[in-house]
C-alpha positions as CSV (number, residue, x, y, z in Angstrom):
1,N,0.0,0.0,0.0
2,T,1.0,3.6,-0.4
3,S,0.3,6.5,2.0
4,L,-0.8,9.7,0.4
5,M,1.4,12.7,1.2
6,L,1.0,16.5,1.5
7,F,4.8,16.7,1.0
8,P,6.7,16.1,3.2
9,T,4.0,14.9,5.6
10,P,2.0,11.7,5.2
11,I,-1.8,12.3,5.2
12,N,-3.3,10.4,8.1
13,N,-6.0,7.8,7.6
14,T,-5.6,7.6,3.8
15,F,-3.8,5.1,1.5
16,I,-3.9,3.6,-1.9
17,T,-3.6,-0.1,-2.8
18,G,-3.4,-1.9,-6.1
19,W,-1.3,-2.1,-9.2
20,R,1.0,0.9,-9.8
21,Y,1.7,2.7,-13.1
22,D,4.5,1.2,-15.2
23,S,6.2,2.5,-18.4
24,K,3.2,1.3,-20.4
25,R,0.6,3.5,-18.6
26,R,-2.1,4.8,-20.8
27,T,-2.9,8.5,-21.0
28,V,-6.3,9.7,-22.3
29,G,-6.7,13.4,-22.7
30,N,-5.8,15.0,-19.3
31,L,-6.1,11.9,-17.2
32,V,-4.0,8.8,-16.6
33,V,-5.9,5.5,-16.5
34,A,-5.3,3.7,-13.3
35,G,-5.0,0.0,-12.4
36,N,-4.1,-3.0,-14.5
37,Q,-7.0,-5.2,-15.4
38,A,-4.8,-7.8,-17.0
39,K,-3.2,-8.4,-13.6
40,G,-6.6,-8.3,-11.9
41,V,-5.5,-5.8,-9.3
42,P,-7.6,-2.6,-9.2
43,L,-6.3,0.7,-7.8
44,E,-8.3,1.6,-4.7
45,L,-8.4,4.6,-2.3
46,H,-8.9,3.7,1.4
47,I,-10.0,6.1,4.1
48,V,-10.3,4.9,7.6
49,G,-11.1,7.6,10.2
50,V,-11.7,11.3,10.0
51,I,-10.0,13.6,7.4
52,P,-10.4,17.3,6.7
53,T,-13.3,18.1,4.3
54,K,-10.8,20.1,2.1
55,W,-8.9,16.9,1.5
56,A,-12.1,15.0,0.7
57,R,-13.2,17.6,-1.8
58,Y,-9.7,17.6,-3.3
59,F,-9.6,13.7,-3.6
60,N,-13.1,13.8,-5.2
61,S,-11.8,16.3,-7.8
62,K,-8.3,14.8,-8.4
63,F,-9.2,11.2,-8.7
64,I,-11.8,9.7,-11.1
65,L,-13.5,7.5,-8.5
66,N,-16.1,4.7,-8.6
67,G,-18.3,6.8,-6.3
68,S,-17.1,9.6,-4.0
69,I,-15.8,10.3,-0.6
70,P,-18.8,11.1,1.6
71,L,-19.0,14.7,2.9
72,P,-20.8,15.6,6.1
73,L,-24.5,16.5,5.6
74,Y,-26.3,19.4,7.2
75,Q,-29.6,17.6,6.5
76,P,-30.4,14.8,4.0
77,E,-28.9,15.5,0.6
78,V,-27.5,18.9,1.7
79,V,-23.7,19.1,2.3
80,D,-22.6,20.9,5.4
81,T,-20.3,23.6,3.9
82,A,-19.2,24.8,7.4
83,A,-17.9,21.4,8.5
84,V,-14.1,21.2,8.9
85,F,-13.8,17.4,9.2
86,T,-15.7,14.4,7.7
87,D,-17.6,12.0,9.7
88,E,-15.9,8.8,10.9
89,L,-15.2,7.0,7.6
90,N,-14.3,3.4,6.7
91,V,-14.5,3.4,2.9
92,T,-12.7,1.8,-0.1
93,I,-13.3,3.4,-3.4
94,G,-12.1,2.2,-6.8
95,I,-9.9,4.6,-8.8
96,F,-10.4,4.7,-12.5
97,G,-7.9,7.4,-13.2
98,V,-6.1,10.6,-12.0
99,R,-6.7,14.0,-13.5
100,Q,-3.6,15.8,-14.5
101,K,-3.0,19.5,-13.9
102,E,-2.2,20.3,-17.6
103,G,-5.5,21.2,-19.3
104,G,-7.4,19.7,-16.3
105,I,-9.6,21.1,-13.7
106,N,-8.5,23.9,-11.3
107,M,-7.0,22.3,-8.2
108,G,-7.2,25.4,-6.0
109,I,-9.5,23.6,-3.6
110,L,-6.8,23.4,-0.9
111,D,-6.2,27.2,-1.0
């Protein structure tokens, strides 16, 4: 597994497992396709515990996920924009790809 880092500090409660990119990785537009289906090992994001909501929004934007990281709700189907941390999480989400900065979305979420 690989811990995610906000260089040089590892981000607590988050890690990625699965097949890593090799020299034959496939790029489609502004994203890099993740995982290796021939090897049968999907790339997955794991979050166990509480993380800042800024990180959750960033991960939801940076990675192309099979779902999304749950954000705290103010009421059913209304995201609590004032929340600083997520609820206690124990999620595993498949990663289809990673959006690249060049020509991709604005990643100013952590500002």
